[in-house]
C-alpha positions in Angstrom: -26.5 -36.0 29.5 -25.8 -38.4 26.7 -22.9 -37.9 24.3 -22.5 -39.8 21.0 -18.9 -40.0 19.9 -17.1 -40.2 16.6 -13.8 -41.8 16.2 -11.4 -38.9 15.7 -12.4 -37.1 18.8 -12.3 -40.3 20.8 -8.8 -41.1 19.6 -7.7 -37.6 20.5 -9.0 -37.9 24.1 -7.4 -41.4 24.4 -4.0 -39.9 23.2 -4.1 -37.3 25.9 -5.3 -39.7 28.6 -8.6 -37.9 28.9 -11.3 -40.5 28.2 -12.4 -40.5 31.8 -13.1 -36.8 31.5 -16.1 -37.7 29.2 -17.7 -39.7 32.0 -17.2 -36.9 34.5 -18.8 -34.3 32.3 -21.5 -36.5 30.7 -23.8 -39.2 32.1 -23.0 -41.7 29.4 -21.1 -42.1 26.1 -22.3 -44.3 23.2 -20.9 -45.1 19.8 -22.3 -46.8 16.7 -20.8 -50.0 15.5 -18.8 -48.3 12.6 -17.1 -46.0 15.1 -16.2 -48.9 17.4 -14.8 -50.8 14.4 -12.7 -47.9 13.4 -11.1 -47.2 16.7 -10.4 -50.8 17.8 -8.9 -51.9 14.5 -5.8 -54.1 15.2 -2.6 -52.1 15.0 -4.1 -48.7 15.9 -2.2 -47.2 18.8 -5.2 -46.5 21.0 -7.2 -49.6 20.1 -6.7 -51.5 23.4 -7.6 -48.5 25.6 -10.6 -47.7 23.5 -11.8 -51.3 23.4 -11.9 -51.2 27.2 -13.5 -47.8 27.4 -16.2 -48.6 24.8 -17.2 -52.0 26.3 -21.0 -52.0 26.6 -21.2 -48.6 24.9 -21.9 -49.7 21.3 -25.4 -49.2 20.1 -26.8 -50.4 16.8 -28.3 -47.8 14.6 -30.9 -48.0 11.8 -29.4 -46.0 9.0 -32.5 -46.4 6.9 -34.4 -44.0 9.1 -32.0 -41.1 8.5 -30.9 -39.2 5.4 -28.1 -36.8 5.6 -26.8 -34.7 2.7 -23.3 -35.7 3.4 -21.3 -36.8 0.4 -17.7 -37.7 1.3 -18.3 -38.5 4.9 -17.2 -41.8 6.5 -19.6 -44.5 7.7 -18.6 -43.8 11.3 -19.5 -40.1 11.0 -22.9 -40.8 9.4 -23.8 -43.5 11.9 -22.8 -41.2 14.8 -25.1 -38.5 13.5 -27.9 -41.0 13.0 -27.4 -42.4 16.5 -27.5 -38.9 17.9 -30.9 -38.4 16.3 -32.2 -41.9 17.2 -31.3 -41.6 20.9 -32.1 -37.9 21.1 -28.6 -37.4 22.5 -27.5 -34.1 24.0 -24.2 -33.7 22.1 -22.1 -35.2 19.3 -18.4 -35.5 20.0 -16.8 -34.9 16.6 -13.6 -33.2 15.4 -13.7 -33.4 11.6 -14.5 -29.9 10.4 -16.5 -31.1 7.4 -18.5 -33.7 9.3 -19.2 -31.2 12.0 -20.6 -28.7 9.5 -23.0 -31.4 8.2 -24.0 -32.3 11.7 -24.7 -28.7 12.7 -26.7 -28.2 9.5 -28.8 -31.1 10.7 -29.5 -29.4 14.1 -27.0 -31.6 15.9 -25.2 -30.0 18.9 -21.5 -30.6 18.5 -18.3 -30.4 20.6 -14.8 -31.4 19.8 -12.1 -33.1 21.9 -10.5 -29.7 22.6 -13.9 -28.3 23.6 -14.3 -31.1 26.0 -10.9 -30.3 27.6 -11.9 -26.6 27.9 -15.2 -27.5 29.5 -13.4 -29.9 31.9 -11.0 -27.2 33.0 -13.9 -24.7 33.4 -15.7 -27.1 35.6 -12.7 -28.0 37.7 -12.4 -31.6 36.4 -8.8 -31.0 35.2 -6.4 -28.3 36.4 -4.7 -27.6 33.1 -5.3 -28.1 29.4 -1.7 -27.7 28.3 -0.5 -31.3 29.1 -3.3 -32.6 26.9 -2.5 -30.1 24.1 1.2 -31.1 24.3 0.3 -34.8 24.0 -1.7 -34.0 20.9 1.1 -31.9 19.5 3.4 -34.9 20.0 1.1 -37.4 18.4 0.3 -38.1 14.7 -3.1 -36.4 15.1 -3.2 -33.1 13.3 -4.6 -30.0 14.9 -3.6 -26.6 13.4 -1.1 -24.7 15.6 -3.4 -21.7 15.4 -6.3 -23.7 16.9 -4.1 -25.2 19.7 -2.8 -21.8 20.6 -6.3 -20.4 20.7 -7.4 -23.3 23.0 -4.5 -22.5 25.4 -5.5 -18.8 25.3 -9.1 -19.6 26.2 -7.8 -21.8 29.0 -5.6 -18.9 30.2 -2.5 -21.0 29.9 
């Protein structure tokens, strides 16, 4: 299975030391250039880790072939959606609620970083979700407390 990743979810998985989980659950991970540029920007806390993880995973995308009704979305999100369509990917890894709604409206199957963690636990790839949730809570990444509590409930933790 091929997953196309957007920046926010990739950064979240990097923060909780779970990038390797993606390669256990999916055959391959690809990103468009705009996503790569966003996550490896100098000064970003996870840039070195993501630069290594994304080596040989950047794919150019022809944006002229795709039109999304998506005012207000970032270039990375738009390119990720276009790359999903261009490569006939299986899933789009994306956390932003608004971008995800646009993707789903365009028949793009989506999963967020927290969904990846739940799937990993369900398949026995990781034993617990709570350490990852705690890492996210202690980071500058915002997830609503209600959502994090729900994830822990779904994980029976």
